[in-house]
C-alpha positions in Angstrom: 0.2 0.0 -0.1 1.4 3.4 -1.0 1.4 6.0 1.1 -0.1 9.3 -0.2 1.9 12.8 0.5 -1.0 13.7 2.7 -0.7 10.3 4.4 3.4 10.8 5.3 2.5 14.3 6.3 -0.4 13.0 8.7 2.0 10.4 10.5 4.7 12.7 11.1 2.3 15.5 12.0 1.2 13.0 15.0 4.7 12.0 16.0 5.7 15.6 16.6 2.2 16.1 18.3 3.3 13.1 20.8 6.1 15.0 22.3 4.9 18.8 21.6 2.2 20.4 23.6 1.3 23.9 24.3 0.4 25.8 27.6 -0.3 29.0 28.8 3.4 30.0 29.6 4.8 28.3 26.6 2.2 28.0 23.9 2.5 25.9 20.4 3.6 27.6 17.3 1.5 25.7 14.8 2.3 26.2 11.3 -0.1 25.6 8.2 1.3 25.7 4.6 -0.8 26.0 1.7 0.0 26.8 -2.0 -0.7 30.3 -1.6 -0.6 31.6 1.6 0.9 30.9 5.4 -0.7 30.5 8.4 0.7 30.7 12.0 -0.7 30.4 15.4 0.0 29.8 18.8 -2.0 27.4 21.0 -2.6 26.6 24.5 -3.3 23.0 24.1 -4.3 22.8 27.7 -7.8 24.6 27.2 -7.7 24.3 23.3 -7.6 28.5 22.7 -5.7 29.7 19.7 -3.9 33.0 22.1 -2.3 34.7 18.6 -2.7 34.2 14.7 -0.9 35.7 12.1 -1.3 34.7 8.0 0.1 36.0 5.2 -3.8 37.3 4.0 -3.4 40.0 6.6 -4.2 43.4 4.7 -0.2 44.7 5.4 1.2 41.4 4.5 -0.7 41.0 1.6 -0.4 44.5 0.1 3.7 43.8 0.3 4.8 42.6 -3.5 7.3 39.9 -2.3 7.7 36.0 -2.7 6.0 33.6 -0.8 9.3 32.8 1.1 9.8 36.6 2.2 6.0 37.0 3.3 6.6 33.9 5.5 9.3 35.8 7.2 7.2 39.1 7.8 4.1 36.4 9.3 6.6 35.3 11.6 7.4 38.9 12.7 4.1 39.8 13.1 3.2 36.9 15.1 5.8 37.6 17.6 5.1 41.5 17.6 1.4 39.9 19.0 2.6 37.3 20.9 5.1 39.9 22.9 2.6 42.4 22.8 0.2 39.7 24.8 3.4 38.9 27.2 4.1 35.5 25.5 8.1 35.3 25.3 8.8 31.5 24.6 6.9 28.8 22.6 7.5 25.5 21.1 7.6 24.9 17.6 5.5 22.7 15.7 6.2 22.3 12.0 3.0 19.9 11.5 4.6 17.9 9.3 6.2 19.5 7.0 10.1 19.6 6.2 12.0 22.7 8.1 12.7 24.2 5.0 11.9 27.3 2.5 9.0 28.9 3.8 8.5 26.6 7.5 12.2 28.0 8.2 11.7 31.3 7.1 8.4 31.9 9.4 10.6 30.4 11.9 13.2 32.5 11.5 11.4 35.7 11.3 9.6 34.6 14.6 13.0 34.5 16.3 14.1 37.9 15.0 10.9 39.4 16.2 11.7 38.0 19.7 10.3 34.6 20.0 12.3 32.2 21.6 12.0 28.3 20.6 
């Protein structure tokens, strides 16, 4: 039985989620990457609430003419700014089964530049 790309990513995602959980003090930074956009959110898994979110569809980021990798870095910086405003300084990075490469890596580096620690 051949695994599809989605099945493979789902297995990796479950493997990652076994070890990474978010709390109020150290939330989980979850990444979702579609073909055109990228989304990130800080999640408290204990209560099941999203604390902060950012995406490439926000008006100030969508208005910028840039590559998808450059927009990913902007999303990371925007998420970090929102998190710091709410008093969140550290998080656990959840790449959600995507390779730590390209847009996912760019988002993580942008969040680090913005002041998040993980």
